[in-house]
C-alpha positions as CSV (number, residue, x, y, z in Angstrom):
1,X,0.0,0.0,0.0
2,X,1.4,3.4,-0.9
3,X,1.5,6.3,1.5
4,X,-1.1,8.1,-0.6
5,X,-3.6,5.2,-0.2
6,X,-2.9,5.0,3.5
7,X,-3.6,8.6,4.3
8,X,-6.9,8.9,2.3
9,X,-9.6,9.8,4.9
10,X,-12.1,7.1,5.9
11,X,-15.5,7.4,7.5
12,X,-16.5,5.9,10.9
13,X,-19.0,3.8,9.0
14,X,-16.2,2.1,7.1
15,X,-14.8,0.6,10.4
16,X,-18.1,-0.6,11.9
17,X,-17.8,-4.3,12.9
18,X,-20.2,-6.7,14.6
19,X,-19.3,-10.1,16.1
20,X,-21.7,-12.5,17.8
21,X,-21.2,-15.8,19.5
22,X,-23.3,-18.1,21.7
23,X,-21.8,-18.6,25.2
24,X,-21.0,-22.3,25.9
25,X,-20.4,-24.1,29.2
26,X,-16.6,-24.0,28.5
27,X,-16.9,-20.1,28.6
28,X,-18.4,-20.1,32.2
29,X,-17.9,-21.0,35.8
30,X,-19.7,-24.1,37.3
31,X,-22.7,-21.9,38.1
32,X,-23.3,-20.8,34.5
33,X,-21.9,-17.3,34.7
34,X,-19.7,-16.5,31.7
35,X,-16.1,-15.4,32.6
36,X,-15.3,-11.8,32.2
37,X,-12.2,-12.8,30.2
38,X,-14.4,-14.3,27.5
39,X,-16.2,-11.0,27.1
40,X,-12.9,-9.2,27.1
41,X,-11.6,-11.5,24.4
42,X,-14.6,-10.8,22.2
43,X,-14.2,-7.1,22.8
44,X,-10.5,-7.2,21.8
45,X,-11.3,-9.2,18.6
46,X,-14.1,-7.0,17.5
47,X,-12.2,-3.8,18.2
48,X,-9.1,-5.2,16.4
49,X,-11.2,-6.0,13.3
50,X,-12.6,-2.4,13.3
51,X,-9.1,-1.0,13.7
52,X,-7.8,-3.1,10.9
53,X,-10.6,-2.0,8.6
54,X,-9.6,1.6,9.2
55,X,-5.9,1.1,9.0
56,X,-5.8,-1.7,6.3
57,X,-2.6,-2.7,8.1
58,X,-1.6,-4.8,11.1
59,X,-2.7,-3.4,14.4
60,X,-1.8,-4.1,18.0
61,X,-3.8,-3.4,21.2
62,X,-1.9,-0.7,23.1
63,X,-4.4,0.2,25.8
64,X,-7.8,-0.7,27.2
65,X,-9.6,2.2,28.8
66,X,-12.9,2.3,30.7
67,X,-13.8,-1.4,30.4
68,X,-16.9,-2.0,32.6
69,X,-19.2,-5.0,33.2
70,X,-22.8,-3.9,33.7
71,X,-24.8,-7.1,33.8
72,X,-24.0,-10.8,34.0
73,X,-23.8,-13.1,31.0
74,X,-25.0,-16.7,31.1
75,X,-24.4,-19.9,29.2
76,X,-26.7,-19.9,26.2
77,X,-26.8,-16.2,25.8
78,X,-26.0,-14.7,22.3
79,X,-23.3,-12.1,23.0
80,X,-22.9,-9.4,20.4
81,X,-20.1,-6.8,20.2
82,X,-20.4,-3.7,18.1
83,X,-17.2,-1.7,17.4
84,X,-16.2,1.4,15.4
85,X,-13.3,3.8,15.3
86,X,-13.9,6.9,17.5
87,X,-10.7,8.9,17.0
88,X,-7.5,8.7,14.9
89,X,-4.1,10.2,15.7
90,X,-0.9,9.9,13.7
91,X,-0.3,6.1,14.3
92,X,-2.9,5.2,17.0
93,X,-6.6,5.1,17.1
94,X,-9.4,4.7,19.7
95,X,-12.1,2.1,19.1
96,X,-15.3,2.0,21.0
97,X,-17.1,-1.3,21.7
98,X,-20.6,-2.0,23.1
99,X,-21.6,-5.5,24.1
100,X,-25.1,-6.9,24.6
101,X,-26.3,-10.3,25.6
102,X,-29.5,-11.7,24.4
103,X,-31.4,-14.6,26.0
104,X,-32.4,-16.5,22.9
105,X,-35.3,-18.2,24.7
106,X,-37.0,-15.0,25.9
107,X,-35.5,-12.4,23.5
108,X,-34.5,-10.1,26.3
109,X,-31.3,-8.3,25.6
110,X,-29.2,-6.4,28.1
111,X,-26.2,-4.0,27.8
112,X,-23.4,-6.0,29.3
113,X,-20.2,-4.0,28.8
114,X,-18.6,-1.0,27.2
115,X,-15.0,-0.4,26.5
116,X,-12.5,1.9,24.7
117,X,-9.4,0.4,23.3
118,X,-6.4,2.1,21.7
119,X,-4.6,0.4,18.8
120,X,-1.4,1.2,17.0
121,X,-1.0,0.5,13.3
122,X,2.3,-1.3,12.5
123,X,4.3,-2.5,9.5
124,X,5.7,-6.0,9.0
125,X,8.7,-5.0,11.2
126,X,6.5,-3.9,14.1
127,X,7.2,-0.2,13.5
128,X,4.3,2.3,13.8
129,X,2.8,3.5,10.4
130,X,0.7,6.6,9.6
131,X,-3.1,6.2,9.7
132,X,-5.8,7.6,7.4
133,X,-7.7,10.5,9.0
134,X,-11.2,9.8,10.4
135,X,-14.3,11.5,9.0
136,X,-17.2,11.8,11.4
137,X,-20.4,12.2,9.4
138,X,-23.1,12.5,12.1
139,X,-23.6,14.5,15.3
140,X,-23.3,11.2,17.3
141,X,-19.9,10.4,15.6
142,X,-18.6,13.9,16.2
143,X,-19.6,13.6,19.9
144,X,-17.8,10.3,20.2
145,X,-14.8,11.8,18.5
146,X,-14.7,14.8,21.0
147,X,-15.1,12.4,24.0
148,X,-12.3,10.2,22.6
149,X,-10.1,13.3,22.3
150,X,-10.7,14.1,26.0
151,X,-9.9,10.5,27.0
152,X,-6.7,10.7,24.9
153,X,-5.6,13.9,26.7
154,X,-6.3,12.2,30.1
155,X,-4.2,9.2,29.1
156,X,-1.4,11.4,28.0
157,X,-1.6,13.5,31.2
158,X,-1.4,10.2,33.3
159,X,1.6,9.1,31.3
160,X,3.4,12.4,31.9
161,X,2.7,12.2,35.6
162,X,4.4,8.8,36.0
């Protein structure tokens, strides 16, 4: 890929990714509650796919910010993660993920988790590469971009303080 192709702006919509999987007994403790690590793994996979769609290069997870668990997940639930890029810097980007669990027997769905992850785009040698700029087309996307910029500033301030 040439530098010109890499830096052509892309929309938030171009990065949107959805992944679903049914939770199995091997994903849970003996009481039927799904391990948080299984949800984290789905979050990272879905966010990584969204980041790769934006970068069209290799990406690595650099930071997980604001991961929270809001409701339990049980064996048999269909868990769906939805991710899209919120903000892009020179070589890193923030991806937001929302996770819901649906009881397939009742149809009831609950918001299970939300997270913000930072990915860095890398080349075959593991060196950071430039990212295409992000175009926010809706008011919601612009709001998520502003919130991501505030989180980025807070992360950088914490790094400077250590």
